[in-house]
N, C-alpha and C positions, 0 to 999 in steps of 0.2 A: 594256782588253787586257791579260790576264795572263800570263809566263812563267814558265818553269821559272827556279828562283833561278839556274841555272848556264847559262843560254843566254847563247848568243856571236852571231855575224854572220851576219844571215838567218836566225834562230830564227824560227818559227813559232809564234803565240801558242797556248797551250792554250785559251783562251775568249777570245772579244769581245763586252761584252756595248754593246748598239747598239741604236738604231731608235729609232720616235716611240713607242711603250708603254713607253719606259723612263724617256722627257721628261729626259732627259739633251741640254744644250746646249753648243755652244761659249762659250770664255771662262769654263769652269771651270779655277782653279787650282790646285785640292787638292783632297783628299782623304783619308778614314780608313779605317782597317779596326780593326775593332773585338773581338778574341780572345777577348774573355768571352763574346761571344754570335754568333761569327761571323754579323758583318756586314759591310757593307759603308755606309758614308755620304759621298755628295758632294753639292754644292750645284748646284742649277741657274740660273744668273745670269738669263737671258731668261725664264726661267719663276720667276725672283724665290720659287726653291723650296729645301727640304732633303730631298734623295730618302735612303731609306736598303733597302737591297738584301741578301737572301741572301749569304751569302758565297759560294756556288759559282754565283752566277748568271751567265749565259750568255746571248746570244742576242737576242732582242727582249723581256724579262722583264719583263715591269712590276714598280715598289719597293713593297715591304711597308708600307711607310707616306712621306706625302708629308706634311711641314709647307708650309702656302700658303696666303695669304689675305691680307686687309686688317688683320689683327687680331694676326698676325705680325710686320706692322714689319716686314717683308722688302721693300728696294724698289732697284730699278739707277740706273744714271747712266749719262753720258757719259764718264766715268772708267773703267770696265772693268765696273764694276758690282759684287754682292758676289761678288769671284768666289774668294775665298779663306773657308776653313773648318776648327775644329776639331775635336777630339772629346777629350775625358775618359771612359774606358769604367768606371774605379772607381767616379767619382759620378753616371756615367750621365747625361752635359749633353754637351751641342754648344751650340757656340761659331762668329758671325758678324760680322762688321765692316759696317756699311753706313752709307749717307751721310744726312745728316739737313739739314734746310733751314738754308741761311747760305751755300749756295754750298762751293770748295774747302777740303777743312782742318777739315769740321765733320762728324763721325759718332760711332758710338756701337756698341759689342760685343752683340750681343742673344743671350741663354742661353735653352736651351728642353731641358726634360726631353729624354731620349733615347726615352724611349715616345712623343711628341707625335705627332699626329696628324691632319693637316687645319686648320683658321682657328685656331692656336691662340697665347692671348699668350703672349711672351717670361715666365720668371720669375724672370729679372734684366736688369738694363739701366744699363752698365755707360759713361758719355760725359759728357762739361761741361769745362771751362776746367780744370780742376786736375786731370783725368788726362792731358795734356799731349798727347793725339791729334793726330795731323797728318793727318788724311786724308779724303778720296781723296787719296792720293800724285797724283803729276803724270800726265797723260792718258798711256795706255800703259802704264804700272806698278800697276796695278789699286790693289787695297785692302790694307792692310799684314795679315800673318799674327797667330797666335796659336799659344800653345802651351800647355798644362797640368803641371805638375808635382803629384798627386795627394799624392805620399810628405810634401811641406812645404808641402802646400793653396796653393801658388802658381798666378798665371797670367801669362805673359810676351805682348806685345801691340811687335811688332814696328813702328815708325813715323818713317820719313823720319827715316833716318840715327840710331835709337834703340831701345835695348830696354826698355820700360816692366815692371818686375817690380811685380804687386798681389799683394793676399790673393786667392785664387782665388772667395771668394765676396762680395768688391769688387761695388756696387753705388753706380748715382748719381755724382755729383761727384764721385769718390774720388780722392784722391793715390796717384801710386805708391809706392809702400813702397823702390824704389830703381829706379834710372836708369843704365844704361850709356850712353855716347854720348861723344863727343867723337874730332880726328883721329886718338889713338892705339890706338882700337879697330876704327879700319879701317872701319868700317860705313857703309855706304851711303847715296844719299839717296832710296831706294825703300824699298818693303814689302816684303823680301825674304820670302822664306818661314822658318821658324824653327821648330827641335823641341827638345825637351829630354829628357835621360837621365835617370830619376828615380836612381834605383840611384846614378849620382855627382853629380847638382847639373850635368851641364854643358851649358849652353846652345849648338846650333849653328844657322849661318845664314852665307848668302852674304856676301862681305866683298869688299875694292877688289881691284884687277887679276884681277878672277873666280878669286878663290880663295873656300875656304870658311873659316872660323873658327870657333873656339870657346871659350866662356868658363864661368866657375863662375858658379852663380847668386848664389854670395854675393857677387860682384863688384861693384862700384859705383863710377859715377864714369868718367873718362875712361882706362882701363886694357886694355895691349895685350893680345890674345888669347892663353889658355894653349897653343892648338893653334893650325895654318896647314896647309890644302892645297893648292897653287897651281893647280886643276884648270885652269885653261885654259894657263898654259904648259905643261904635262904633257900637255893633251892638243887642243890647238887650239879646243874646242870651250865656247860663251858659254853656260854652265847655267841653267838654273833646278833649284831643287831646295835642300834636299836632302830626303832620308827615311832613317832608321835602321835597320838590320835590329840590332838586339843579341845575336839568338840565335849570328848568326855575326859578330859583332864590326866591320859595316859601315854605308858611306855611300853611299847613293845619289842619283845626279843625272841631269837627263834634259836634251837641248837638242833642244827642237822645230825650231831651223833645219837640226840638221842630221839630228833621227830616231836618235839614239843615246841608250842608257841606259849612266851609266858606274857602275861599282862597285869603289870601294876598301876596303881591309884599313885599319881605323884601331884601334890597341887601345888607343889612349890615352884617350882620352873613354870608354871602356865601363869600364875598369879603373884611372883617375885616382882617387884618392883629395881628401877633401877637406881644404880647409887647415884 
């Protein structure tokens, strides 16, 4: 569903994208908008696919491209499946985390060309013990999320209470360049959604006590967040998210349990200067 930015209680959506022809399924827990090409990219866990739609799509409109098939190596599991994806519109790449054989804790990040269509192989695969990936996460929490900083050519992966920072083009069993983890970080045990604001290098993710926290992409080790919003304390909702709206210096979270979208003005993460 698409709403006006200033929509409030009981506002009718301006567009709804739904129906069998869309191939959209349940348990998809992230999506990305590509402003450079006016496209919407979502994953479809039950169909084990990545779907790309025109930016203004609505109704039962089919995707313009579908990445799906055995060569893609996209596969589902009983741990919520490949439920999160990320996109780098600058370099034209789509990222998705999937499980591999070997049980819980085993997984890889697959990277596809934005224009990939059909049963296409990933252009890169990042995974192995040196990556420190720990996913799938415990049942019910889904896969870790990823975000790309095209300014610094970095990839951030959220993985069981840590933020792993890699070179954007890392592949194989590569080690992270930096790891943000430890009790001071307030990071939780799951694979929460993570976003990055490249102009300031601020990483934003869910953290302890129902809050949203922000760290610098230059941080490493057991470091406290630079900024925090106690969302649950303020609103009473157990949220998922966040997503960023840099044009208006806003962070947006959702609550499926309460059917709520909450928007916060957070200029600090959009205006902060790096150390």
